[in-house]
N, C-alpha and C positions, 0 to 999 in steps of 0.2 A: 601835556597835563591831563591827569586823569579826571574823568567826569563821572559822577554818580547820579543815576536816575532811580529814585525811590518811589515805588507806587504802593498805594494802600488798598489792599484787597477789600476791606470791610469798613474801616474807620480811619479818620485822619490821625495825624501824629498826636499822641497824648500831650495835653497842654503843659508847656514848660515856659517859664517867664522869658527866657532868651529868644524864643521863637513864637511868641503870642501873636505878633503881627503877621508873621508868615502863615500861621494856621488860619488867621482870619481871611487872608487872601484867597484861600481855597474855596471861600463861599462863592466866588465869582470867576475863578480861573482854575483849570484843571492841571496846569503846570506852573509851579512857583520856582523861580531860579534865582540863586544867589551868586552874584559876580564877585570873584576873589574872596571867597568865604574861608580864609585860612583859620578863622576862629573856630571852625567846626572840626572837632576830632571825630571824623566820620565813623570809623569802625567801632571805637569805643562807645560813642553816643548811641549808635543804632543797636549795638549789642545790649546795652543797658535797658533801652526801651523794650526790645524784644523779650527780655527776661520777665517783664511785667505784663506781657500780653499773652493770651492763649495762642496756641500754635496756629490756629486758622486766621489770626489777625497779624502775624508777623510782618515786619517791613522787609521787603526784598531789595537787595542792592544790585544794580546792573552797572557794569563797566561800559562806558560809551565809546572808548577810544577804538580806532581801527585795530583789528587784530594784526599783530606783528610777530613773525618768526625771526628773532634777531640773529639766529644762526645762519640765516640766508641773506642777511642785509650787510652789504659791503661798501656802499657808496651812496652819495646823495641821489644818484639816479634811481637806486632801488627804493629810497624813501618817496621820491616823487611819484614813482609808479603806483604807490598805494592810493594816491588821490587825496582829496581835501578831507581832513579829519572832521570838519563840520558836518560832512554828509553822514559819516558814521554816527555821530552824536544825534543828529536829527532823525536818522532811521531808527535808532533805539527808542527815542522818545515817541515818534509817531507810530511805529509798528508794535513795539512791546508794551507801550503804555496807553496812548490815546486810542489806538484802534481797538484795544481790548476793554475800554471803558474805565481805565484806571486813572489815578492821579499821580503826579510825580513831583518830587522835590529835587531840583537839579543844582549841583555844585560845579561851577565851571569858571574858567577865566573870562575876564570882561570882554576880551576881543571876540569871544565866541557868542556873547550874549547881548551886546549892544543892539538896540532896536534899529539902528541906522545901518547895520551890517558891519563887516570887519573894517579894520583901519585902512586896508588897501582898496576899499570901496567894493569888495566882493560880498557875496551872500555868506552869512554865518549860520550858526545853529538856530538862533531865534527867527531870523527871516525865513529860513527853510521850513521850520515847524509852522510858523504863522501862515505861510503860503498854503499849507495843506489843511491846517486847523486854525482859521482866523479867530483871534481873541482868546486863544488858549493859554498864552504865556503871560506871566507876570514877573517882571525883572526887577530885583531889588539889588542895589549897589552897596557893597560894604564900604563905609566911609573910613578912609585911612589918611585924611588930610587932602585928598584929591577927589574931585576938583574943589576949588575954593580956597585952599591953603589956610594961612593964619587968620585971615579976615573971617572966613566961615567958621573956624574953630572958635574965635572970640565971640561971635554973635550967638553960636549955639550955647556957649557957656552963659552969656548974658540972658538968654531967653530961658535958661534952666532946663534944657533938654534932658529927658530921662534916659538912662542907659541901663539895659538895652531897650531900643524901640525901633519900630519900622515906620518911617515918615513918608506919606505920599508926596510925590514931587509936583503933581499937577496943581496949579494955582498957589504955589508957595514960593517964597523968596529963593530958596535953595534950588528949586527947579529952574529958576530963570537965569542962574549963573552960567558962565560959559564952560563948556566941556569940549575943548578942542574947537572944531568948526561948527559945533551944534550947541543948543541949549541942553542943559542937564536933563530936563524932562523929555527931551526928544530921544535920548539914548536909554533911559530907564524909567520905571514906573515908581519906584520908591527907594528910599535910602535906609539901609540898615546901619543904625547908630549904636555903637558899642561904648562910646565915650570919646573924650578928646583924643586927637590922633597921637599926641605925645605920650598918652597913657597906654597905648597899645604896644604890646610886646610880641615880637616874632620869635617863636621857638625854633631854633635851628639845631640840627644834629652836630655832635662834636666830631673832630677829625678822627677820633678813635673808633667811631661807629662804622667807618668805611675802611676795609682792607685794601691793600694796594692793588691786587688783581681787579677788585670791583671798581676801583676808581679809574683804572685804565680802560675797563670796559665802559664806564660812564662816559669818559672822554671820546671813546670810539662812537658810541651811539650818538653823542651830542654832535659830533662832526657829520655823521650820516644824516641826522634830522635837520640840522641848522647850518652845516657848513662851517661850523665853529666848535672846535673840540673843547673850548674852555667855557661855553655858555652854561651848561648844566652845573658845573662846579662853582661858577660865579654866582648863580642863583642860590646855591647852597652855602655860599661863603666859604668854600673849601679852597685852601691854597693849592697852587699847581704842583703836580708831581715833577720830579726831574724828567727831562725829555726822555721818551722811550728810546729814541735814537739820537745820535749826535751829528751835527754838521760843523765842519771846520773849513775855513777859507785858506787857500794857498795860492802862490804865484809860481808858475812853472815857466822856466826859461826855454824859449823856442828858437832854434836855429832857423827853422823854416820861415818864421815871421820876423826874426831879428829883434825880438822884444819878449817881455814876460807876458804870460797869459794867466788871467785869473780863473780859478776853478774852485769848486767846493766838493768836499767828500762827505757823504752820508755813511755813517757806521750804524748797523742795526743794534738794538738793545742786546747787551750781553756779549758783544764783539770783544776779543776774538774767540772766546770760548764756544760760541754757537756755531763756529765754522770748523768742522772736524778737520778738513784739509784745506778747503778754500770755499768762499762764498760765491754764489752767482754774481754777475756784474750787470749793472744798468748804466748806460751812458745817455745823458740828455743834453740838449743844447738850450740856449736862452736861459742859463742857469738862474738869473735873477727873477725871471718870471716864474720858474718852478720852485722858488722859495717864497713866492708871494701869492699872485693870483691863482696859480696852480700849486697847492701846497704838497709837493711831492714827499717831503719827509713824513708829514702826517698821513698821507695816503699809504706809504710803505709801512708805517707803524701799525695802521689799522689792518692792512692785509696780512702782515706777519702775526698780529695778535689773533686774527680770525683763522689762522691756519691756511690761508689762501695763497701765501707766498712764503718761501723759506727765508731765513735771514739773508739779506742781500746787500752788497755794498753799491752805492750809487755815486757816479762821477758826473757833476754838473758843470758844464763849460759856459763861461760868460762870453756871449757873442755880440755884446754891445747893441748897436742899432744902425739903421740906415745903410749906407754903402758899405761900411765896415762889417755889418752883420752878413751882408750878401757875399762879401770877400770870403767868408767862412762857408756859408751854407748853400750857395747856389751852384752845385756841381763843380767845386773848386778842387783841383788836384793838390794844391798846396795844403789845404785843410786836411785832406786825407793823409798826406805825409806827416803832418803835425800830430794827428790823432794816433795813427798806426805806428809811427817810428819814434815819437817823442813822448806823447801823453800817456799811452798805455804802459810802456816800459817804466815810466816814472812811477805810475800807480802801483805796478806789480812788485816793485822793489820795496814798497812800504806797507802794502795791505795784502792780506790772504784772499786773493780773488782768483777765479777760475781762468784757465787758458782754453777751456772748451767753448767753442763758438755756439754750441747748441744751448748753452747756459748763459749766454751773453745777449742782452737786449740793447738795441739802440733805438731811441725814441726822440720825437720832436713834433712840433706843430707848425704848419704853414711851410716856410722855408726849412725849418728844422725837420719836418716830415720828409721833404725832398732830400735833405742831407742824410737822413737815416738810410733811405733806399740807396743813395749814391755810395755811401761808405760801405754798406754791405756788399754792393756790386763789386767795388774796388777791393775789398778785403774780406772775403767770405771766410778766410782763416781766422778772423777776429770776431765777426758778427754773424750769428745764425738766426737772429730774430729781429724783425723790423716792425716797430709799432709806429705808424704814421697817422697823425690827425690833421685833416685838411691839408694834406701835402701839396705843395705848389709844383706839381709835376708838369705844369705847362712850360716851364723854363727851358731855355736852350743850354748849350755847353758853356762852361766857364762864365756864369752869371749873365749870359746874353739875354736881352729882352726882345730879340728879333728872331725871326724864322731862321733855320728850322726849329720849331718848338717841340716839346715833349721829348727832349734828348735822352733822358735817363730811361724812359720807356723803350725807345728804340734800341738802347744798349741791351736791355734785357731780351728784347725780341730777337736780336741778332746773335746772342751768345748761348752757349750750352747751359742747361739748367744747373744752378748752384744750390748747395745745401742751406737754403734760407727759408724761414717761415715768415708769413706776412700777416699782420693785423692792420687793416686800412679802415679808418673812420673818416667820413666826410659829411658835412651838413647838407640837408636836402635843399637849403636855400642858397647854396654857394654856386649859383648858375650863371652869374654875370661874367662875361668874358674878360680876361685879364688885359692890361694895357689898352684900356678904353675899348674893349671889344675886339681888338685885333689879334688877340691870342686866345687859346682855349680857356674856358672857365675851369675853376678848381674842381667842380663836380664832374665835368666831362673828362678832364684829365685823369681823375681818379678811376673813373669807369673804364678808360682805355687801358690804364696800367693793370687794373684787375683782369680785364679780358686777356691781355697779353700774358700775364703770369699764369693764369689758369690754362691757357693754351699750351704753355710750356710744361705744365704739370706741377706747378708750385702749390704748396699748402697755403691757401689764402683764406682768411676770415675777413669778410667785407661787410661794412655797415654804412648805410645812408641814414643818418640820424634825423628823424622827423623834426622839422623846424630848427634843426641845428644851424648855428651861425658860426662865422669866422672869428671866434672869440674865445678867450679863456673860460667864459662861463659854460660853454658847451664842452670844451676839452677836459676840464677837471672832473666832470661827472662821468666821463667815459674812460678816462685813463685807467682807473682801477680795474675796469672790465678787461681791457687789453692785457694789462700786467698779469692778472690772475689767469687769463686764457693761456698765456705762454707757460706760466708756472705749473698749470695743471698737469703738464707732461713730465714734470720733474718729480723726483722722489721727495715726498713731504716729510719733514722732521716732526718731532713732537712740538706741540704748541708752547710758546714761551709765555710765562706769566710775568 
């Protein structure tokens, strides 16, 4: 959300009925903040005021959000690296306003302004500013039916509240009502009352105000910031666009397993026209996870839209769970036969996908990371890029949980170098030995594989993710980094809108 800090070089805001109480607050506080002030049409209001003021007394508008170069933002990890936006807001208020002896009128979301801190109990803009300049903030909360609901609305009407007005919360009945786990007067100083909540109208843009390329970019940015591509358009009441790429479920008959296997195929937007001859191919395991906790289709949509990945077809294999999953992913020759001799031929008969192993990526997490390295070793004619996240390289041959461990690492150590590139991710916290400490930890096993591969001359990008854990929450933020790293060596087509 965009925050505005307005400072007054010589005089306070000219008196207007809708902000009379706000102006009065400047008598005792240098910063007056309005939480959720959607009523204020900032640009137009300030422009109108400035037209009536001499040049030396114009209101200056400062954007408080962290500076973002969206062309370089590709994943939630990039957003997290920017740090807490509250820090940027607080820095603007303290450094550009208070430290220079100015006053500010701040318009910002309530979670940034509550005196008790943010909803996750962390510091917010108000607490950060107050820490440096005690007593400088005056927080007014726009009343929109919360807190208090219908009972508060009815009492305000009975008491004849004037609209608009700014009502101090201290020593008032409205200040004593519950606002989550606090009293209302603990989170704000005053209430900005514009009338009964039912009479307030939210002005939203129409669908026609947003062109399709802009809305796709909105979804991309929403996913990067919140991990949810629909959040921004939900806030704007915009309907969802048709998916940028499509995902279809199939059952593939397997002779190796004597049963059908469930898979999903992701087609990029514009397929097949976007593939001149063939698309690069991505194979991943634990397909259900990569359609849920790790949103692979959305990740690919975002990378393609950003020009960081050419249009690519993805094949997601369902590996179930428990022993059945390890029957696939734990160095199993039968699974290599299924993938190489049955699954990929089935795919290539139906989709325009490459036969070039240098443009084929195999990826997975945990046992899926192990399977990625194993399949590439067995079939370098099919797979030239291995993207492993927290790969379980401690395991023995054919799903063995006993010594000798690190079987696939030993295979790479004893064989001639193959035409395979590696991107290995592992969390710095994954240091507990497997099998109750009797087997190497995932962290140490990844380090050993890295060292063996580099000694053999392989192209290896290796990352130990600070505080990374053995969970999809870590893997989904790093997956786009690995995918785009491999794609960087491929010829990039024109961006798709």
